[in-house]
C-alpha positions in Angstrom: -31.1 54.5 124.0 -31.4 55.1 120.0 -35.4 53.8 120.0 -36.0 56.6 122.9 -33.8 59.1 120.9 -35.9 58.2 117.8 -39.3 59.1 119.9 -38.5 61.7 122.2 -40.6 63.9 121.5 -43.5 62.0 122.9 -42.4 62.0 126.4 -41.5 65.8 126.5 -44.1 68.4 127.0 -47.4 68.4 125.3 -46.4 71.5 122.3 -43.1 69.8 121.9 -45.1 66.6 121.2 -48.0 68.3 119.4 -44.9 70.0 117.1 -43.2 66.7 116.3 -46.9 64.9 115.6 -47.8 67.5 113.6 -44.6 67.3 111.5 -44.9 63.5 110.4 -48.3 64.4 109.5 -48.0 66.6 107.3 -45.0 65.0 105.7 -47.5 61.8 105.6 -50.4 63.7 104.4 -48.6 65.5 101.5 -47.3 62.2 100.1 -50.9 60.9 100.7 -52.0 64.4 98.6 -49.3 63.9 96.0 -50.0 60.0 95.3 -47.5 58.4 97.2 -49.0 57.0 99.5 -52.2 55.1 99.5 -53.7 55.3 103.0 -54.7 59.4 104.0 -53.4 59.6 107.5 -56.2 61.4 108.6 -58.3 58.2 108.3 -56.2 56.1 111.3 -54.1 59.2 112.9 -56.2 59.1 116.2 -56.4 55.7 117.2 -53.1 55.2 116.0 -51.3 57.7 117.9 -53.4 55.9 121.0 -51.8 52.7 119.8 -48.0 53.7 119.4 -48.2 55.6 122.8 -50.4 52.4 124.4 -47.4 49.7 123.5 -44.4 51.5 122.3 -44.2 54.4 124.2 -45.6 53.9 127.1 -44.0 50.5 127.5 -40.0 52.4 126.7 -40.6 55.0 129.1 -41.1 52.6 131.9 -38.2 50.7 130.4 -36.4 53.2 130.8 -37.4 54.1 134.1 -36.8 50.5 135.4 -33.2 50.3 133.9 -32.7 54.1 135.5 -30.4 55.0 132.1 -31.3 58.4 132.4 -32.0 58.9 136.0 -34.2 60.9 138.1 -35.6 62.2 134.5 -36.8 58.8 133.7 -39.6 59.5 135.6 -40.1 62.6 133.9 -40.0 60.4 130.5 -42.7 58.3 131.7 -45.1 61.5 133.4 -45.0 63.3 129.8 -45.7 60.1 128.1 -49.3 59.1 130.0 -50.0 63.1 130.6 -49.8 63.4 126.4 -51.7 59.9 125.7 -54.4 61.3 127.8 -54.2 64.3 126.5 -54.1 63.1 123.0 -57.3 61.1 123.9 -59.5 64.1 124.8 -57.9 66.2 121.5 -56.6 64.8 119.2 -59.8 64.0 116.8 -60.0 67.7 116.9 -56.6 67.7 116.6 -56.7 66.1 113.2 -59.6 67.8 111.8 -57.2 71.2 113.3 -54.3 69.7 111.1 -56.1 69.1 108.4 -58.6 72.0 107.4 -54.6 74.4 108.3 -52.7 72.2 105.4 -56.4 73.2 103.1 -56.0 76.2 103.9 -52.4 76.1 103.2 -52.9 74.0 99.9 -55.3 76.9 98.3 -53.7 80.3 99.8 -50.3 78.6 97.4 -52.8 77.3 94.6 -54.2 81.2 94.4 
């Protein structure tokens, strides 16, 4: 249950997933820009999310469904995880570009 609570956003509606995904990306991107992280998250974010969903989130959602800990909601969590994975595969690359562009514009405004 603790594992599920930490990553619950990945098993919810797309807009919830996107909101928290963007916040984490922003946190890591700012750390990179400030020299506190060695790697630019933009270089691995798209592929990393696919791997995270494939090898951690979807298997976790299946386990939650199998043990029935959330009752009928378990099906919903698994379905959202699978749908989010599919949506990310389709739109994720463009979303990463959009996030970087938005962060840079915001930074330029603050520097002006």
